[in-house]
Backbone atoms as SQL, in Angstrom:
CREATE TABLE atoms (id INTEGER PRIMARY KEY, chain TEXT, resi INTEGER, resn TEXT, atom TEXT, x REAL, y REAL, z REAL);
INSERT INTO atoms VALUES
  (1, 'A', 1, 'MET', 'N', 94.483, 92.184, 118.561),
  (2, 'A', 1, 'MET', 'CA', 95.544, 92.207, 119.538),
  (3, 'A', 1, 'MET', 'C', 95.198, 91.178, 120.617),
  (4, 'A', 2, 'SER', 'N', 96.158, 90.388, 120.989),
  (5, 'A', 2, 'SER', 'CA', 95.890, 89.366, 121.993),
  (6, 'A', 2, 'SER', 'C', 95.758, 89.988, 123.380),
  (7, 'A', 3, 'VAL', 'N', 95.257, 89.188, 124.289),
  (8, 'A', 3, 'VAL', 'CA', 95.026, 89.665, 125.656),
  (9, 'A', 3, 'VAL', 'C', 96.336, 90.050, 126.322),
  (10, 'A', 4, 'ASP', 'N', 97.399, 89.277, 126.077),
  (11, 'A', 4, 'ASP', 'CA', 98.701, 89.589, 126.683),
  (12, 'A', 4, 'ASP', 'C', 99.242, 90.925, 126.198),
  (13, 'A', 5, 'LYS', 'N', 99.083, 91.208, 124.909),
  (14, 'A', 5, 'LYS', 'CA', 99.566, 92.476, 124.374),
  (15, 'A', 5, 'LYS', 'C', 98.753, 93.637, 124.926),
  (16, 'A', 6, 'LYS', 'N', 97.449, 93.439, 125.054),
  (17, 'A', 6, 'LYS', 'CA', 96.611, 94.500, 125.619),
  (18, 'A', 6, 'LYS', 'C', 97.008, 94.784, 127.059),
  (19, 'A', 7, 'ARG', 'N', 97.243, 93.724, 127.818),
  (20, 'A', 7, 'ARG', 'CA', 97.632, 93.899, 129.209),
  (21, 'A', 7, 'ARG', 'C', 98.998, 94.564, 129.318),
  (22, 'A', 8, 'LEU', 'N', 99.922, 94.195, 128.428),
  (23, 'A', 8, 'LEU', 'CA', 101.244, 94.811, 128.415),
  (24, 'A', 8, 'LEU', 'C', 101.145, 96.302, 128.100),
  (25, 'A', 9, 'MET', 'N', 100.346, 96.664, 127.095),
  (26, 'A', 9, 'MET', 'CA', 100.169, 98.071, 126.739),
  (27, 'A', 9, 'MET', 'C', 99.523, 98.855, 127.881),
  (28, 'A', 10, 'LYS', 'N', 98.576, 98.232, 128.559),
  (29, 'A', 10, 'LYS', 'CA', 97.917, 98.877, 129.702),
  (30, 'A', 10, 'LYS', 'C', 98.937, 99.178, 130.806),
  (31, 'A', 11, 'HIS', 'N', 99.787, 98.199, 131.100),
  (32, 'A', 11, 'HIS', 'CA', 100.804, 98.397, 132.129),
  (33, 'A', 11, 'HIS', 'C', 101.854, 99.424, 131.689),
  (34, 'A', 12, 'LEU', 'N', 102.199, 99.409, 130.407),
  (35, 'A', 12, 'LEU', 'CA', 103.161, 100.377, 129.898),
  (36, 'A', 12, 'LEU', 'C', 102.618, 101.795, 130.017),
  (37, 'A', 13, 'HIS', 'N', 101.347, 101.993, 129.679),
  (38, 'A', 13, 'HIS', 'CA', 100.743, 103.323, 129.800),
  (39, 'A', 13, 'HIS', 'C', 100.703, 103.779, 131.254),
  (40, 'A', 14, 'ARG', 'N', 100.362, 102.865, 132.144),
  (41, 'A', 14, 'ARG', 'CA', 100.344, 103.218, 133.571),
  (42, 'A', 14, 'ARG', 'C', 101.742, 103.598, 134.053),
  (43, 'A', 15, 'TYR', 'N', 102.743, 102.854, 133.604),
  (44, 'A', 15, 'TYR', 'CA', 104.121, 103.138, 133.995),
  (45, 'A', 15, 'TYR', 'C', 104.546, 104.518, 133.500),
  (46, 'A', 16, 'LEU', 'N', 104.239, 104.835, 132.250),
  (47, 'A', 16, 'LEU', 'CA', 104.640, 106.128, 131.694),
  (48, 'A', 16, 'LEU', 'C', 103.926, 107.280, 132.396),
  (49, 'A', 17, 'ILE', 'N', 102.663, 107.104, 132.725),
  (50, 'A', 17, 'ILE', 'CA', 101.929, 108.146, 133.452),
  (51, 'A', 17, 'ILE', 'C', 102.512, 108.314, 134.849),
  (52, 'A', 18, 'ALA', 'N', 102.805, 107.199, 135.516),
  (53, 'A', 18, 'ALA', 'CA', 103.386, 107.275, 136.857),
  (54, 'A', 18, 'ALA', 'C', 104.755, 107.947, 136.823),
  (55, 'A', 19, 'LEU', 'N', 105.548, 107.620, 135.821),
  (56, 'A', 19, 'LEU', 'CA', 106.865, 108.247, 135.686),
  (57, 'A', 19, 'LEU', 'C', 106.733, 109.743, 135.447),
  (58, 'A', 20, 'THR', 'N', 105.772, 110.156, 134.651),
  (59, 'A', 20, 'THR', 'CA', 105.539, 111.578, 134.411),
  (60, 'A', 20, 'THR', 'C', 105.131, 112.286, 135.687),
  (61, 'A', 21, 'VAL', 'N', 104.264, 111.664, 136.461),
  (62, 'A', 21, 'VAL', 'CA', 103.831, 112.266, 137.727),
  (63, 'A', 21, 'VAL', 'C', 105.001, 112.391, 138.692),
  (64, 'A', 22, 'VAL', 'N', 105.825, 111.347, 138.772),
  (65, 'A', 22, 'VAL', 'CA', 106.987, 111.392, 139.666),
  (66, 'A', 22, 'VAL', 'C', 107.938, 112.507, 139.237),
  (67, 'A', 23, 'LEU', 'N', 108.198, 112.623, 137.947),
  (68, 'A', 23, 'LEU', 'CA', 109.086, 113.680, 137.474),
  (69, 'A', 23, 'LEU', 'C', 108.498, 115.072, 137.719),
  (70, 'A', 24, 'ALA', 'N', 107.180, 115.209, 137.566),
  (71, 'A', 24, 'ALA', 'CA', 106.548, 116.507, 137.820),
  (72, 'A', 24, 'ALA', 'C', 106.644, 116.878, 139.293),
  (73, 'A', 25, 'VAL', 'N', 106.436, 115.914, 140.174),
  (74, 'A', 25, 'VAL', 'CA', 106.551, 116.187, 141.611),
  (75, 'A', 25, 'VAL', 'C', 107.984, 116.568, 141.964),
  (76, 'A', 26, 'LEU', 'N', 108.946, 115.841, 141.396),
  (77, 'A', 26, 'LEU', 'CA', 110.347, 116.191, 141.645),
  (78, 'A', 26, 'LEU', 'C', 110.667, 117.584, 141.127),
  (79, 'A', 27, 'LYS', 'N', 110.147, 117.922, 139.962),
  (80, 'A', 27, 'LYS', 'CA', 110.390, 119.257, 139.389),
  (81, 'A', 27, 'LYS', 'C', 109.820, 120.343, 140.299),
  (82, 'A', 28, 'LEU', 'N', 108.631, 120.114, 140.832),
  (83, 'A', 28, 'LEU', 'CA', 107.976, 121.132, 141.640),
  (84, 'A', 28, 'LEU', 'C', 108.503, 121.215, 143.066),
  (85, 'A', 29, 'THR', 'N', 109.169, 120.184, 143.541),
  (86, 'A', 29, 'THR', 'CA', 109.616, 120.199, 144.935),
  (87, 'A', 29, 'THR', 'C', 111.134, 120.274, 145.083),
  (88, 'A', 30, 'LEU', 'N', 111.841, 119.300, 144.563),
  (89, 'A', 30, 'LEU', 'CA', 113.272, 119.187, 144.849),
  (90, 'A', 30, 'LEU', 'C', 114.189, 119.544, 143.691),
  (91, 'A', 31, 'TRP', 'N', 113.819, 119.199, 142.516),
  (92, 'A', 31, 'TRP', 'CA', 114.713, 119.238, 141.376),
  (93, 'A', 31, 'TRP', 'C', 114.288, 120.358, 140.422),
  (94, 'A', 32, 'HIS', 'N', 114.489, 121.591, 140.830),
  (95, 'A', 32, 'HIS', 'CA', 113.999, 122.750, 140.088),
  (96, 'A', 32, 'HIS', 'C', 114.714, 122.942, 138.760),
  (97, 'A', 33, 'SER', 'N', 115.912, 122.428, 138.633),
  (98, 'A', 33, 'SER', 'CA', 116.660, 122.617, 137.392),
  (99, 'A', 33, 'SER', 'C', 116.210, 121.677, 136.283),
  (100, 'A', 34, 'LEU', 'N', 115.379, 120.703, 136.611),
  (101, 'A', 34, 'LEU', 'CA', 114.891, 119.749, 135.616),
  (102, 'A', 34, 'LEU', 'C', 113.968, 120.463, 134.632),
  (103, 'A', 35, 'SER', 'N', 114.242, 120.288, 133.360),
  (104, 'A', 35, 'SER', 'CA', 113.448, 120.950, 132.326),
  (105, 'A', 35, 'SER', 'C', 112.075, 120.282, 132.196),
  (106, 'A', 36, 'TRP', 'N', 111.077, 121.076, 131.824),
  (107, 'A', 36, 'TRP', 'CA', 109.734, 120.521, 131.606),
  (108, 'A', 36, 'TRP', 'C', 109.726, 119.568, 130.418),
  (109, 'A', 37, 'TRP', 'N', 110.671, 119.739, 129.494),
  (110, 'A', 37, 'TRP', 'CA', 110.776, 118.808, 128.376),
  (111, 'A', 37, 'TRP', 'C', 111.063, 117.396, 128.886),
  (112, 'A', 38, 'TRP', 'N', 111.938, 117.298, 129.898),
  (113, 'A', 38, 'TRP', 'CA', 112.248, 115.985, 130.463),
  (114, 'A', 38, 'TRP', 'C', 111.105, 115.448, 131.306),
  (115, 'A', 39, 'VAL', 'N', 110.373, 116.331, 131.935),
  (116, 'A', 39, 'VAL', 'CA', 109.236, 115.891, 132.755),
  (117, 'A', 39, 'VAL', 'C', 108.190, 115.204, 131.882),
  (118, 'A', 40, 'PHE', 'N', 107.907, 115.798, 130.729),
  (119, 'A', 40, 'PHE', 'CA', 106.865, 115.244, 129.865),
  (120, 'A', 40, 'PHE', 'C', 107.406, 114.300, 128.789),
  (121, 'A', 41, 'ALA', 'N', 108.684, 114.011, 128.821),
  (122, 'A', 41, 'ALA', 'CA', 109.289, 113.101, 127.850),
  (123, 'A', 41, 'ALA', 'C', 108.650, 111.706, 127.843),
  (124, 'A', 42, 'PRO', 'N', 108.261, 111.134, 128.976),
  (125, 'A', 42, 'PRO', 'CA', 107.619, 109.816, 128.911),
  (126, 'A', 42, 'PRO', 'C', 106.309, 109.818, 128.119),
  (127, 'A', 43, 'ILE', 'N', 105.707, 110.974, 127.951),
  (128, 'A', 43, 'ILE', 'CA', 104.462, 111.038, 127.186),
  (129, 'A', 43, 'ILE', 'C', 104.749, 111.226, 125.702),
  (130, 'A', 44, 'TYR', 'N', 105.601, 112.190, 125.364),
  (131, 'A', 44, 'TYR', 'CA', 105.792, 112.499, 123.951),
  (132, 'A', 44, 'TYR', 'C', 106.898, 111.695, 123.287),
  (133, 'A', 45, 'ALA', 'N', 107.829, 111.141, 124.014),
  (134, 'A', 45, 'ALA', 'CA', 108.948, 110.417, 123.399),
  (135, 'A', 45, 'ALA', 'C', 108.483, 109.189, 122.593),
  (136, 'A', 46, 'PRO', 'N', 107.578, 108.353, 123.102),
  (137, 'A', 46, 'PRO', 'CA', 107.125, 107.229, 122.264),
  (138, 'A', 46, 'PRO', 'C', 106.408, 107.691, 120.997),
  (139, 'A', 47, 'ILE', 'N', 105.690, 108.796, 121.087),
  (140, 'A', 47, 'ILE', 'CA', 104.995, 109.319, 119.910),
  (141, 'A', 47, 'ILE', 'C', 106.004, 109.808, 118.876),
  (142, 'A', 48, 'VAL', 'N', 106.995, 110.563, 119.337),
  (143, 'A', 48, 'VAL', 'CA', 108.034, 111.068, 118.428),
  (144, 'A', 48, 'VAL', 'C', 108.804, 109.910, 117.810),
  (145, 'A', 49, 'PHE', 'N', 109.113, 108.900, 118.596),
  (146, 'A', 49, 'PHE', 'CA', 109.840, 107.735, 118.094),
  (147, 'A', 49, 'PHE', 'C', 109.039, 107.015, 117.010),
  (148, 'A', 50, 'THR', 'N', 107.741, 106.832, 117.240),
  (149, 'A', 50, 'THR', 'CA', 106.885, 106.147, 116.275),
  (150, 'A', 50, 'THR', 'C', 106.759, 106.943, 114.981),
  (151, 'A', 51, 'VAL', 'N', 106.550, 108.237, 115.096),
  (152, 'A', 51, 'VAL', 'CA', 106.439, 109.088, 113.908),
  (153, 'A', 51, 'VAL', 'C', 107.748, 109.075, 113.123),
  (154, 'A', 52, 'THR', 'N', 108.875, 109.114, 113.813),
  (155, 'A', 52, 'THR', 'CA', 110.173, 109.075, 113.144),
  (156, 'A', 52, 'THR', 'C', 110.364, 107.767, 112.386),
  (157, 'A', 53, 'LEU', 'N', 110.007, 106.648, 113.006),
  (158, 'A', 53, 'LEU', 'CA', 110.113, 105.355, 112.324),
  (159, 'A', 53, 'LEU', 'C', 109.214, 105.303, 111.096),
  (160, 'A', 54, 'LEU', 'N', 108.006, 105.828, 111.216),
  (161, 'A', 54, 'LEU', 'CA', 107.099, 105.836, 110.066),
  (162, 'A', 54, 'LEU', 'C', 107.644, 106.695, 108.927),
  (163, 'A', 55, 'LEU', 'N', 108.223, 107.841, 109.267),
  (164, 'A', 55, 'LEU', 'CA', 108.812, 108.684, 108.232),
  (165, 'A', 55, 'LEU', 'C', 109.965, 107.987, 107.525),
  (166, 'A', 56, 'PHE', 'N', 110.824, 107.318, 108.292),
  (167, 'A', 56, 'PHE', 'CA', 111.917, 106.577, 107.686),
  (168, 'A', 56, 'PHE', 'C', 111.384, 105.459, 106.787),
  (169, 'A', 57, 'ALA', 'N', 110.330, 104.789, 107.216),
  (170, 'A', 57, 'ALA', 'CA', 109.741, 103.718, 106.399),
  (171, 'A', 57, 'ALA', 'C', 109.173, 104.270, 105.093),
  (172, 'A', 58, 'VAL', 'N', 108.503, 105.412, 105.165),
  (173, 'A', 58, 'VAL', 'CA', 107.946, 106.028, 103.960),
  (174, 'A', 58, 'VAL', 'C', 109.059, 106.462, 103.023),
  (175, 'A', 59, 'ILE', 'N', 110.095, 107.073, 103.555),
  (176, 'A', 59, 'ILE', 'CA', 111.221, 107.515, 102.726),
  (177, 'A', 59, 'ILE', 'C', 111.916, 106.308, 102.091),
  (178, 'A', 60, 'ALA', 'N', 112.106, 105.244, 102.860),
  (179, 'A', 60, 'ALA', 'CA', 112.743, 104.032, 102.318),
  (180, 'A', 60, 'ALA', 'C', 111.881, 103.420, 101.228),
  (181, 'A', 61, 'ALA', 'N', 110.564, 103.421, 101.400),
  (182, 'A', 61, 'ALA', 'CA', 109.671, 102.880, 100.376),
  (183, 'A', 61, 'ALA', 'C', 109.712, 103.735, 99.113),
  (184, 'A', 62, 'MET', 'N', 109.803, 105.048, 99.284),
  (185, 'A', 62, 'MET', 'CA', 109.884, 105.934, 98.120),
  (186, 'A', 62, 'MET', 'C', 111.190, 105.717, 97.363),
  (187, 'A', 63, 'ILE', 'N', 112.281, 105.558, 98.100),
  (188, 'A', 63, 'ILE', 'CA', 113.578, 105.321, 97.462),
  (189, 'A', 63, 'ILE', 'C', 113.573, 103.965, 96.757),
  (190, 'A', 64, 'ALA', 'N', 113.019, 102.957, 97.404),
  (191, 'A', 64, 'ALA', 'CA', 112.955, 101.625, 96.801),
  (192, 'A', 64, 'ALA', 'C', 112.052, 101.636, 95.570),
  (193, 'A', 65, 'GLY', 'N', 111.005, 102.435, 95.589),
  (194, 'A', 65, 'GLY', 'CA', 110.104, 102.523, 94.447),
  (195, 'A', 65, 'GLY', 'C', 110.748, 103.186, 93.253),
  (196, 'A', 66, 'LYS', 'N', 111.679, 104.098, 93.483),
  (197, 'A', 66, 'LYS', 'CA', 112.372, 104.767, 92.379),
  (198, 'A', 66, 'LYS', 'C', 113.369, 103.838, 91.704),
  (199, 'A', 67, 'ASN', 'N', 113.847, 102.837, 92.413),
  (200, 'A', 67, 'ASN', 'CA', 114.842, 101.933, 91.852),
  (201, 'A', 67, 'ASN', 'C', 114.222, 100.833, 90.995),
  (202, 'A', 68, 'THR', 'N', 112.930, 100.683, 91.026),
  (203, 'A', 68, 'THR', 'CA', 112.275, 99.674, 90.204),
  (204, 'A', 68, 'THR', 'C', 111.762, 100.334, 88.935),
  (205, 'A', 69, 'PRO', 'N', 111.804, 99.642, 87.837),
  (206, 'A', 69, 'PRO', 'CA', 111.339, 100.235, 86.582),
  (207, 'A', 69, 'PRO', 'C', 109.819, 100.427, 86.615),
  (208, 'A', 70, 'ASP', 'N', 109.363, 101.489, 85.924),
  (209, 'A', 70, 'ASP', 'CA', 107.938, 101.771, 85.874),
  (210, 'A', 70, 'ASP', 'C', 107.200, 100.778, 84.981),
  (211, 'A', 71, 'GLU', 'N', 107.847, 100.382, 83.896),
  (212, 'A', 71, 'GLU', 'CA', 107.238, 99.441, 82.970),
  (213, 'A', 71, 'GLU', 'C', 107.991, 98.119, 83.057),
  (214, 'A', 72, 'PRO', 'N', 107.256, 97.008, 82.967),
  (215, 'A', 72, 'PRO', 'CA', 107.962, 95.737, 83.006),
  (216, 'A', 72, 'PRO', 'C', 108.848, 95.568, 81.760),
  (217, 'A', 73, 'MET', 'N', 109.970, 94.950, 81.953),
  (218, 'A', 73, 'MET', 'CA', 110.893, 94.755, 80.840),
  (219, 'A', 73, 'MET', 'C', 110.353, 93.652, 79.951),
  (220, 'A', 74, 'ASP', 'N', 110.507, 93.849, 78.650),
  (221, 'A', 74, 'ASP', 'CA', 110.027, 92.880, 77.684),
  (222, 'A', 74, 'ASP', 'C', 111.153, 91.880, 77.419),
  (223, 'A', 75, 'MET', 'N', 111.065, 90.744, 78.042),
  (224, 'A', 75, 'MET', 'CA', 112.118, 89.738, 77.894),
  (225, 'A', 75, 'MET', 'C', 111.557, 88.568, 77.102),
  (226, 'A', 76, 'GLU', 'N', 112.237, 88.228, 76.045),
  (227, 'A', 76, 'GLU', 'CA', 111.836, 87.083, 75.230),
  (228, 'A', 76, 'GLU', 'C', 112.706, 85.897, 75.604),
  (229, 'A', 77, 'ILE', 'N', 112.047, 84.779, 75.796),
  (230, 'A', 77, 'ILE', 'CA', 112.773, 83.555, 76.129),
  (231, 'A', 77, 'ILE', 'C', 112.947, 82.762, 74.851),
  (232, 'A', 78, 'GLU', 'N', 114.158, 82.406, 74.536),
  (233, 'A', 78, 'GLU', 'CA', 114.419, 81.672, 73.298),
  (234, 'A', 78, 'GLU', 'C', 114.568, 80.203, 73.551);
């Protein structure tokens, strides 16, 4: 991973943690109706998104694998 990508990921993690802290403070002080699911969404949402994409990729690969023949076709060139 290049230095720019590492720095970007570092800043993204800091942003998500800061957003979670801000939402937790709002939940505990002013915004009592806010669900805890939304408070912690900045932490678990990227994980859920990544897992969902991986599952779709695996399913697509399985479907694509079923459409290809198991044995190569014997084609004679005349």
